[in-house]
Backbone bond lengths (Angstrom), bond angles and torsions (degrees), N, CA, C in turn:
res aa  C-N    CA-C-N  psi(-1)  N-CA   C-N-CA  omega(-1)  CA-C   N-CA-C  phi
1 M - - - 1.394 - - 1.406 114.26 -
2 N 1.419 121.87 125.28 1.521 123.87 -168.66 1.557 106.38 -80.02
3 T 1.291 118.31 86.38 1.352 124.32 179.76 1.523 112.10 -149.64
4 E 1.296 127.10 139.97 1.428 126.78 172.88 1.510 115.35 -75.45
5 S 1.297 115.19 -32.38 1.452 114.72 -175.47 1.635 103.11 -152.61
6 V 1.335 110.02 141.94 1.500 116.44 -173.21 1.569 109.61 -140.35
7 L 1.305 126.68 131.72 1.446 128.99 173.00 1.469 109.09 -108.20
8 I 1.263 117.08 131.27 1.519 122.98 -179.89 1.451 107.08 -124.02
9 T 1.283 120.63 118.53 1.560 128.33 172.28 1.583 113.39 -85.18
10 G 1.227 113.78 147.68 1.388 116.53 -174.27 1.509 118.59 61.25
11 A 1.276 114.60 50.08 1.470 126.80 -169.42 1.457 114.43 -94.25
12 N 1.260 116.17 2.81 1.525 120.93 -173.71 1.520 117.03 -78.33
13 R 1.424 119.53 -20.07 1.221 130.91 -177.37 1.532 118.26 -155.12
14 G 1.301 116.76 172.51 1.527 121.20 170.47 1.549 119.63 56.53
15 I 1.356 118.82 -124.86 1.336 122.94 -179.24 1.415 108.61 -78.60
16 G 1.313 126.04 -35.63 1.454 123.72 177.53 1.532 119.17 -60.67
17 L 1.432 111.53 -42.61 1.415 120.43 170.51 1.511 117.17 -65.04
18 E 1.450 114.73 -33.36 1.457 114.98 175.66 1.486 107.76 -70.37
19 I 1.395 123.53 -43.44 1.430 124.10 172.40 1.476 114.33 -40.03
20 V 1.274 113.26 -53.12 1.578 121.70 -174.89 1.523 105.08 -65.76
21 R 1.207 123.51 -43.33 1.513 124.80 -178.78 1.611 108.59 -59.45
22 Q 1.359 116.87 -50.95 1.377 123.71 -177.73 1.456 110.05 -62.50
23 L 1.310 124.22 -43.67 1.422 130.14 -175.32 1.543 109.26 -66.44
24 L 1.347 112.77 -27.04 1.541 113.32 -170.95 1.582 110.37 -86.99
25 T 1.431 117.17 -10.93 1.413 117.16 -172.82 1.493 104.43 -132.93
26 D 1.458 114.12 149.49 1.369 117.28 173.75 1.578 109.58 -94.38
27 S 1.294 115.52 -168.02 1.512 117.38 -174.41 1.513 116.62 -63.89
28 T 1.468 116.35 -17.94 1.354 121.36 178.44 1.585 110.33 -92.53
29 G 1.297 119.29 -2.16 1.479 120.85 176.33 1.510 109.07 84.48
30 T 1.279 121.47 6.79 1.557 124.27 177.05 1.535 104.85 -92.40
31 D 1.400 106.40 171.14 1.499 113.74 172.46 1.529 116.97 -58.20
32 G 1.367 109.14 133.85 1.549 109.50 -171.81 1.520 101.10 -165.07
33 G 1.365 111.11 -167.48 1.495 117.39 166.97 1.535 102.66 88.23
34 P 1.422 105.57 -165.74 1.563 117.22 -173.34 1.578 110.19 -65.22
35 T 1.439 105.99 161.78 1.511 114.68 -179.22 1.591 103.31 -63.94
36 H 1.298 116.56 -40.05 1.450 119.81 -174.17 1.518 107.45 -136.38
37 V 1.384 110.78 127.32 1.529 123.27 173.53 1.524 102.19 -119.18
38 I 1.348 112.29 121.87 1.520 120.03 -170.73 1.590 99.92 -119.09
39 A 1.274 115.16 124.59 1.484 123.15 -171.74 1.585 108.52 -130.62
40 T 1.332 109.99 127.09 1.443 119.79 -172.65 1.539 109.01 -108.59
41 T 1.283 111.50 145.73 1.527 122.71 -179.27 1.598 107.71 -153.71
42 R 1.373 112.88 136.88 1.322 120.20 -179.38 1.614 114.24 -62.16
43 Q 1.273 114.51 -32.84 1.388 123.13 179.68 1.534 119.58 -76.92
44 A 1.249 123.86 144.72 1.360 123.01 -168.08 1.599 106.11 -70.11
45 T 1.330 114.31 -26.28 1.493 116.29 176.27 1.540 109.70 -141.55
46 N 1.314 119.32 148.10 1.463 120.21 -178.80 1.565 107.38 -141.11
47 A 1.275 118.70 118.93 1.537 119.47 -169.56 1.427 110.97 -62.05
48 A 1.240 124.65 -41.00 1.406 129.58 178.60 1.613 110.88 -55.55
49 L 1.264 111.62 -53.87 1.429 117.04 -177.04 1.441 111.26 -68.72
50 D 1.329 121.09 -38.09 1.381 128.89 -171.47 1.570 108.16 -68.05
51 E 1.446 110.27 -34.27 1.504 117.23 178.09 1.513 110.18 -70.77
52 L 1.342 114.79 -37.86 1.522 115.32 174.98 1.460 115.80 -70.99
53 R 1.313 117.30 -34.92 1.392 122.88 172.17 1.589 118.82 -59.35
54 D 1.211 110.12 -32.38 1.553 118.30 173.97 1.516 114.41 -71.45
55 R 1.368 112.25 -20.77 1.444 113.24 179.72 1.550 116.72 -109.76
56 H 1.336 110.22 -11.09 1.525 114.76 178.56 1.562 107.25 -128.58
57 S 1.337 111.09 116.65 1.519 114.00 -176.80 1.530 113.36 -75.76
58 N 1.426 117.03 -13.85 1.513 120.95 178.59 1.555 110.96 -81.38
59 L 1.312 119.72 -3.42 1.474 123.36 -173.34 1.581 107.88 -95.36
60 H 1.239 113.87 126.63 1.484 121.86 177.53 1.544 108.21 -124.64
61 V 1.452 109.17 117.64 1.471 116.59 -179.56 1.591 111.56 -98.75
62 L 1.365 118.63 119.16 1.387 122.62 178.27 1.423 113.57 -116.39
63 Q 1.359 115.70 151.28 1.451 118.12 -179.33 1.540 110.59 -91.23
64 L 1.275 120.67 135.99 1.404 123.86 -172.68 1.471 110.01 -156.48
65 D 1.463 116.80 121.40 1.452 120.51 167.22 1.522 106.00 -96.28
66 G 1.325 120.25 124.29 1.338 121.20 -171.39 1.612 114.08 -77.35
67 T 1.234 114.83 -0.44 1.589 118.97 178.49 1.644 106.76 -118.21
68 D 1.296 118.23 9.88 1.486 121.49 175.62 1.540 107.72 -101.24
69 Y 1.324 111.22 72.49 1.467 120.06 -172.27 1.480 112.42 -57.30
70 K 1.338 121.66 -31.29 1.469 126.20 179.87 1.435 111.10 -61.39
71 S 1.396 118.36 -28.80 1.433 118.67 -176.31 1.534 114.98 -88.67
72 F 1.342 115.78 4.36 1.483 117.86 -167.30 1.619 107.07 -81.05
73 D 1.290 120.72 -29.06 1.490 120.55 170.75 1.434 114.88 -64.96
74 G 1.407 122.97 -40.84 1.332 120.82 167.42 1.498 119.90 -65.84
75 F 1.304 115.10 -34.70 1.387 118.71 173.78 1.470 114.09 -61.52
76 A 1.336 114.32 -40.15 1.463 119.22 -176.87 1.596 111.01 -67.11
77 K 1.420 111.97 -34.56 1.559 114.82 170.31 1.422 112.15 -57.43
78 Q 1.375 114.45 -43.14 1.497 116.20 -179.81 1.388 113.02 -56.58
79 V 1.459 119.69 -40.83 1.366 118.62 -178.13 1.521 111.45 -73.00
80 V 1.247 122.25 -36.20 1.527 127.39 174.07 1.472 105.47 -53.59
81 D 1.354 118.12 -49.67 1.525 121.90 -178.41 1.712 110.64 -58.03
82 I 1.306 112.17 -25.01 1.526 115.34 -179.06 1.557 112.94 -84.87
83 V 1.387 110.37 -47.90 1.390 119.97 -170.48 1.527 112.66 -87.63
84 G 1.318 115.52 -31.24 1.394 116.27 -177.23 1.509 115.21 75.48
85 D 1.469 111.78 -157.29 1.432 116.65 -175.71 1.607 113.10 -74.81
86 R 1.326 110.56 -10.12 1.549 111.03 174.72 1.492 113.10 -67.43
87 G 1.436 119.05 -27.09 1.478 125.79 179.08 1.533 112.67 79.83
88 L 1.198 116.27 -174.83 1.487 128.69 -171.45 1.615 103.51 -105.10
89 D 1.365 110.89 124.77 1.481 117.18 -179.19 1.605 113.94 -89.54
90 T 1.366 109.35 -38.83 1.487 113.18 -173.84 1.537 111.08 -134.81
91 L 1.230 115.92 124.63 1.484 126.08 170.43 1.378 115.16 -106.12
92 I 1.380 120.94 108.85 1.494 120.56 174.46 1.504 111.75 -102.01
93 N 1.288 115.13 106.33 1.434 121.23 173.50 1.496 111.67 -77.60
94 N 1.305 119.76 91.96 1.432 124.23 -174.35 1.498 118.51 -107.60
95 A 1.410 112.49 -27.41 1.482 123.18 178.87 1.500 110.99 -51.39
96 G 1.333 118.10 132.29 1.478 121.32 172.46 1.523 115.98 -174.34
97 I 1.212 117.96 176.06 1.531 124.42 -176.61 1.521 101.74 -137.02
98 F 1.373 108.36 159.95 1.398 124.03 -177.72 1.629 108.47 -129.37
99 L 1.245 117.08 100.93 1.582 118.81 176.26 1.522 107.03 -92.44
100 W 1.174 112.87 108.31 1.587 121.43 -179.40 1.500 109.23 -79.06
101 K 1.353 115.13 71.37 1.453 116.59 179.17 1.663 110.89 -125.82
102 N 1.424 113.92 113.81 1.462 113.07 176.30 1.555 110.42 -77.91
103 L 1.430 110.73 -176.11 1.436 119.83 -170.72 1.653 109.91 -49.42
104 D 1.320 117.88 -47.23 1.409 116.72 -174.84 1.462 114.25 -70.08
105 E 1.396 117.49 -27.54 1.395 117.25 -179.80 1.554 117.01 -94.36
106 T 1.336 117.78 -11.30 1.490 123.60 -176.74 1.569 117.89 -64.54
107 T 1.174 120.13 122.57 1.618 121.75 -179.42 1.513 104.35 -114.82
108 A 1.271 114.71 161.91 1.363 117.60 -176.66 1.735 109.66 -67.01
109 E 1.135 113.35 -23.41 1.587 115.88 176.02 1.471 109.80 -71.31
110 H 1.272 120.61 -41.02 1.430 125.25 171.40 1.574 110.01 -53.28
111 M 1.314 116.38 -53.26 1.513 122.12 179.48 1.445 108.90 -54.97
112 V 1.285 118.26 -53.25 1.434 122.61 -176.18 1.428 115.49 -57.18
113 T 1.414 110.10 -46.50 1.496 119.99 -179.04 1.522 112.80 -60.79
114 N 1.303 116.47 -52.35 1.548 117.82 -178.01 1.523 107.82 -68.64
115 F 1.279 123.70 -38.10 1.446 121.69 173.98 1.407 115.95 -58.01
116 E 1.355 118.27 -53.29 1.448 119.46 170.73 1.434 116.85 -43.90
117 V 1.245 118.88 -54.55 1.481 121.57 -175.00 1.428 113.42 -71.23
118 N 1.291 119.49 -48.79 1.419 125.14 -177.89 1.541 118.53 -77.27
119 S 1.213 114.78 -25.86 1.535 120.21 -176.52 1.503 118.01 -117.36
120 V 1.340 112.46 -60.15 1.465 120.38 -179.50 1.624 109.24 -63.85
121 G 1.279 117.48 -42.00 1.482 115.57 -176.75 1.504 114.90 -64.76
122 P 1.347 118.11 -44.60 1.379 119.92 179.42 1.607 110.05 -60.78
123 L 1.341 117.82 -41.80 1.423 120.75 178.65 1.365 116.86 -58.27
124 M 1.293 114.50 -50.06 1.571 122.56 -177.82 1.457 108.60 -70.79
125 L 1.430 122.54 -33.69 1.518 118.22 174.49 1.515 110.25 -68.86
126 T 1.264 118.79 -32.45 1.475 121.06 -178.20 1.421 107.91 -68.92
127 K 1.335 122.53 -46.04 1.409 125.07 173.72 1.476 112.68 -50.24
128 A 1.405 117.57 -55.78 1.452 123.63 -176.33 1.535 107.74 -53.48
129 L 1.402 122.87 -34.35 1.431 125.45 -166.93 1.505 103.88 -98.55
130 L 1.301 125.86 3.80 1.402 124.50 178.33 1.521 115.52 -58.61
131 P 1.181 125.43 -42.34 1.531 129.04 172.48 1.503 113.97 -50.89
132 V 1.390 111.16 -41.27 1.514 112.10 -176.78 1.471 110.29 -90.17
133 L 1.270 122.32 -19.82 1.561 125.47 167.31 1.544 111.05 -69.79
134 K 1.322 116.24 -36.84 1.399 122.19 176.54 1.493 113.67 -67.14
135 K 1.217 115.02 -29.71 1.586 120.64 174.88 1.563 109.61 -66.25
136 S 1.398 115.61 -40.55 1.416 116.33 176.61 1.619 110.08 -70.23
137 A 1.298 115.87 -43.64 1.456 112.91 179.07 1.494 115.23 -63.14
138 A 1.383 117.75 -29.54 1.445 116.07 -177.12 1.583 111.32 -68.24
139 T 1.349 114.51 -14.86 1.452 116.92 -176.65 1.640 109.97 -96.06
140 K 1.380 112.16 7.44 1.347 126.16 169.83 1.560 108.76 70.93
141 R 1.276 117.22 16.64 1.607 126.48 168.59 1.442 107.91 -70.96
142 K 1.440 113.26 158.07 1.464 115.14 177.68 1.567 104.27 -69.00
143 T 1.310 115.61 132.31 1.500 115.47 175.79 1.508 106.06 -126.42
144 I 1.283 120.75 125.73 1.402 127.10 -170.39 1.493 119.86 -140.75
145 I 1.357 122.41 133.71 1.323 122.59 169.25 1.461 112.81 -106.37
146 V 1.304 115.07 123.07 1.493 130.87 -173.44 1.585 104.00 -100.93
147 N 1.311 116.29 112.51 1.450 118.91 168.74 1.507 113.21 -100.69
148 I 1.249 123.31 116.14 1.441 126.91 178.09 1.496 106.01 -72.25
149 G 1.308 114.47 109.55 1.448 124.56 -179.06 1.477 117.03 -104.52
150 A 1.373 117.57 -156.78 1.425 121.57 -175.15 1.615 109.26 -153.40
151 L 1.195 119.33 138.33 1.481 123.95 172.09 1.584 107.91 -55.90
152 L 1.320 112.24 -42.00 1.397 119.80 178.86 1.517 116.26 -60.90
153 G 1.303 116.64 -11.12 1.509 122.40 167.61 1.478 114.46 -82.60
154 S 1.197 118.38 -0.13 1.556 119.95 -176.61 1.458 106.57 -89.79
155 I 1.416 111.39 117.88 1.497 121.02 -177.38 1.551 102.86 -68.56
156 Q 1.298 118.08 -45.18 1.475 113.84 -176.63 1.611 118.40 -59.23
157 D 1.351 111.44 -29.14 1.489 116.49 -176.29 1.497 121.97 -108.54
158 I 1.431 115.26 7.26 1.353 125.08 -170.01 1.489 106.29 -71.16
159 D 1.376 126.42 -25.14 1.447 126.36 176.03 1.482 109.33 -66.95
160 K 1.270 125.75 -18.24 1.464 126.39 178.25 1.513 108.97 -81.21
161 F 1.307 123.91 -9.34 1.478 124.57 -179.79 1.606 108.07 -133.97
162 K 1.225 108.44 63.07 1.599 115.41 -177.94 1.530 107.13 -67.92
163 E 1.297 113.64 -40.62 1.489 112.44 -179.86 1.529 116.37 -64.43
164 F 1.448 116.17 -11.86 1.398 114.84 -177.80 1.656 105.32 -122.34
165 M 1.323 113.18 34.05 1.476 117.64 175.34 1.511 115.92 -86.32
166 F 1.363 109.74 70.33 1.487 118.17 -178.00 1.400 107.71 -92.41
167 Y 1.321 117.09 109.27 1.453 127.90 -162.17 1.567 109.59 -60.65
168 P 1.318 125.76 -49.13 1.480 122.99 -177.62 1.497 108.65 -53.77
169 Y 1.334 119.44 -49.12 1.457 126.76 -167.68 1.569 108.55 -72.72
170 V 1.439 115.96 -56.93 1.453 115.39 -175.12 1.482 115.51 -67.56
171 V 1.224 115.75 -22.81 1.473 115.35 173.73 1.535 116.79 -80.45
172 S 1.322 115.59 -33.03 1.440 122.73 163.13 1.512 119.62 -53.76
173 K 1.414 109.15 -41.29 1.445 110.55 -179.80 1.602 110.55 -83.03
174 A 1.300 120.49 -30.27 1.398 120.38 173.83 1.558 110.26 -59.12
175 A 1.376 117.79 -36.85 1.411 125.10 178.84 1.506 109.54 -63.15
176 L 1.389 117.91 -47.96 1.366 128.03 176.49 1.481 110.64 -49.95
177 N 1.379 122.86 -42.22 1.294 123.77 178.50 1.411 114.64 -62.02
178 M 1.472 119.50 -40.31 1.381 118.81 177.49 1.544 114.68 -68.68
179 I 1.448 113.84 -38.49 1.398 116.15 172.57 1.529 115.30 -54.65
180 S 1.232 113.41 -45.67 1.501 117.15 -173.98 1.598 110.05 -67.61
181 K 1.383 113.31 -35.67 1.464 116.61 173.69 1.533 116.73 -65.46
182 C 1.383 112.70 -41.99 1.570 120.02 169.79 1.403 113.36 -58.75
183 L 1.325 115.71 -43.78 1.603 118.73 -179.46 1.462 108.68 -63.38
184 D 1.387 122.58 -36.84 1.436 121.82 -176.54 1.518 106.22 -76.58
185 V 1.240 123.51 -36.76 1.540 121.69 173.42 1.391 114.88 -57.85
186 D 1.455 115.26 -46.63 1.446 123.70 179.70 1.441 115.47 -66.36
187 L 1.432 117.85 -44.23 1.361 118.51 -163.18 1.577 110.41 -101.94
188 A 1.318 119.48 -15.22 1.527 122.69 174.31 1.571 111.75 -41.57
189 P 1.320 118.87 -46.39 1.571 121.69 -175.29 1.525 107.68 -66.03
190 H 1.344 117.07 -16.59 1.464 115.42 177.71 1.511 117.07 -105.72
191 G 1.433 107.24 17.25 1.583 114.39 -176.91 1.378 119.75 77.85
192 I 1.284 117.62 10.52 1.486 121.46 -177.37 1.561 106.02 -108.32
193 R 1.258 117.72 130.43 1.425 123.02 179.54 1.533 114.03 -114.21
194 S 1.424 119.13 159.15 1.585 114.53 -178.98 1.412 96.18 -141.85
195 V 1.451 109.45 152.01 1.485 120.81 173.81 1.526 108.56 -153.52
196 V 1.339 117.93 149.47 1.472 124.11 170.55 1.488 107.19 -100.49
197 I 1.422 109.57 132.18 1.517 114.63 174.42 1.600 107.73 -120.18
198 H 1.299 116.92 131.00 1.358 122.07 175.50 1.569 109.18 -89.27
199 P 1.253 125.71 118.57 1.424 126.96 -172.68 1.410 116.73 -78.66
200 G 1.324 117.30 -2.51 1.423 121.09 -172.84 1.498 119.66 87.92
201 H 1.277 128.13 175.04 1.452 126.21 -178.14 1.507 99.34 -89.29
202 V 1.345 114.16 108.50 1.461 126.46 -171.66 1.532 111.69 -111.00
203 A 1.435 116.22 133.68 1.296 119.95 -176.29 1.568 111.29 -72.28
204 T 1.296 127.34 85.16 1.348 128.88 -179.71 1.736 109.83 -130.41
205 D 1.248 112.43 173.52 1.456 116.03 172.12 1.534 114.80 -52.99
206 M 1.358 111.49 -38.61 1.495 112.59 179.12 1.600 114.18 -78.82
207 G 1.357 113.74 -37.99 1.426 118.68 -170.78 1.500 108.45 -91.93
208 G 1.417 123.04 -8.00 1.420 121.64 172.87 1.506 105.62 101.07
209 P 1.320 118.81 167.07 1.426 126.26 -172.70 1.612 109.84 -83.26
210 H 1.332 117.26 -15.38 1.468 117.51 -169.83 1.493 111.15 -104.02
211 G 1.433 122.93 28.49 1.397 121.49 179.65 1.451 112.71 -69.42
212 A 1.222 117.65 158.55 1.570 125.79 -176.28 1.402 110.28 -76.76
213 L 1.460 113.82 -24.73 1.468 117.85 -179.40 1.492 117.64 -118.96
214 T 1.315 116.87 139.31 1.374 112.69 166.17 1.620 116.28 -74.02
215 P 1.362 112.95 161.88 1.579 108.04 179.76 1.464 113.05 -58.48
216 K 1.453 120.27 -36.76 1.424 120.63 179.77 1.502 111.80 -66.05
217 Q 1.304 117.20 -40.20 1.575 120.37 174.06 1.603 110.71 -58.28
218 S 1.181 116.11 -46.33 1.498 125.48 -171.73 1.602 104.80 -68.07
219 V 1.278 111.84 -55.80 1.567 116.74 -174.27 1.442 116.84 -61.78
220 T 1.479 115.68 -36.21 1.286 120.37 -177.75 1.578 109.92 -61.93
221 Q 1.419 117.89 -40.04 1.440 121.27 178.38 1.449 113.38 -75.36
222 V 1.372 117.01 -37.81 1.514 121.97 -179.48 1.586 107.64 -61.64
223 L 1.205 117.78 -42.15 1.523 119.18 -177.81 1.527 106.77 -66.95
224 R 1.317 114.74 -42.33 1.520 121.94 -176.91 1.552 106.58 -58.67
225 T 1.405 113.96 -48.84 1.407 120.50 -177.19 1.553 113.16 -62.60
226 A 1.254 111.22 -43.49 1.564 123.44 -178.85 1.525 106.43 -60.10
227 N 1.319 114.56 -41.84 1.533 114.56 178.09 1.424 122.24 -75.73
228 N 1.439 111.83 -11.12 1.461 113.69 -173.98 1.602 111.45 -131.44
229 V 1.418 113.57 32.05 1.401 118.88 177.88 1.612 113.36 -58.28
230 K 1.314 113.94 130.18 1.457 110.44 -179.79 1.546 109.66 -79.33
231 E 1.250 116.42 157.62 1.460 122.89 -179.57 1.514 112.35 -50.88
232 S 1.310 113.26 -43.38 1.525 121.06 -175.83 1.493 113.50 -74.90
233 D 1.360 114.44 -6.44 1.469 117.39 -171.70 1.627 115.82 -105.46
234 Y 1.373 108.99 -5.97 1.453 113.16 178.25 1.474 107.01 -74.15
235 G 1.349 114.10 145.62 1.441 121.67 -173.15 1.524 113.64 89.47
236 K 1.275 118.30 -0.92 1.373 126.43 -176.57 1.548 114.38 -108.24
237 M 1.335 120.07 -179.70 1.371 124.17 178.40 1.583 102.47 -111.44
238 L 1.323 121.15 122.50 1.327 121.24 177.40 1.503 111.54 -111.69
239 N 1.446 114.89 156.89 1.541 122.68 172.80 1.503 102.97 -74.89
240 Y 1.247 117.85 160.04 1.456 123.82 168.02 1.569 113.44 -50.50
241 D 1.331 113.32 -30.71 1.471 114.25 179.70 1.423 113.86 -93.52
242 G 1.285 117.78 14.35 1.556 128.45 179.18 1.406 122.49 81.29
243 A 1.420 116.19 2.91 1.542 121.28 174.05 1.531 108.84 -70.07
244 V 1.374 116.78 146.65 1.494 115.62 -177.22 1.496 105.05 -87.49
245 L 1.262 112.86 139.56 1.633 124.90 -175.54 1.563 103.74 -112.92
246 P 1.313 110.56 142.93 1.448 116.89 178.68 1.481 118.38 -66.09
247 F 1.210 125.60 138.72 1.627 130.00 174.07 1.464 99.29 -72.84
C-alpha cells in the first residue's frame, strides 16, 4: 500500500491482523511497506502482534479500547510521538463486533452496544486523530480514512439477505456508511478523504468458518482497492474488488 504511515484498529485477529501482516512485507516476503505500521489491540499483550513486532522494527503495537473515549486524546499523543511532523497518512477503522440478534431477540442494550462499537467508536477516534491526519494532508500526500463496512449495512440491498438481518449489526454498519460520507464531505477541503470498504464474507472468528474468502484473499484486494480509490468514489461504499456498492 502506497502510504508512509498507517494505523489499523482491531488488529489482534482476523482481517485486522492480516492487514498488518501484508503491510509489513512486500511481494518477496522481506521487510517493506510503510515507515510506520501502528496496530491497536484491546489487550495489554497479543502473541501474534508481539511476534511480528519482534521481526519488524516499523511495527508499533498500542493498546486501545475503542469505547474508552476518555483515553483517545492520550492515544493520539502516542501516535504523534511515532509519526512526528509527517503525520498519519492512513487510518483503517477495522475494529468491530457482530451481535447475531434477529428481531425477536434484539434488545435496546444490544442495539446500543453494537452501535457504540461499530459507529460511535470509529467516529470519535477519527476526531481525536484529526490533527495528525491534517499534518499528513498538509504535505499534499494522500491522506485517507478507510472504514471497514459490510454489505449487510446497505439499506437498499438488505431485503436480499433476510436470513442475515441481525438488527444491532446491520444498523450499526448502515450508520457507519453515513458517518464515512459525512467525514468525506467535511474533510475533503482539508485534503482528507473517506471511504467504506466491504471486505466480503471472510472466514474469521466474527464472520464464521464458512466465509467465501480467506483473510489473505480479502485483505489483498481491500488494500489494493484502498490504494486505488477513484476521485469519484470517495464517500461511497466499495466492494473489496473496487466495485461501488449501494448505500
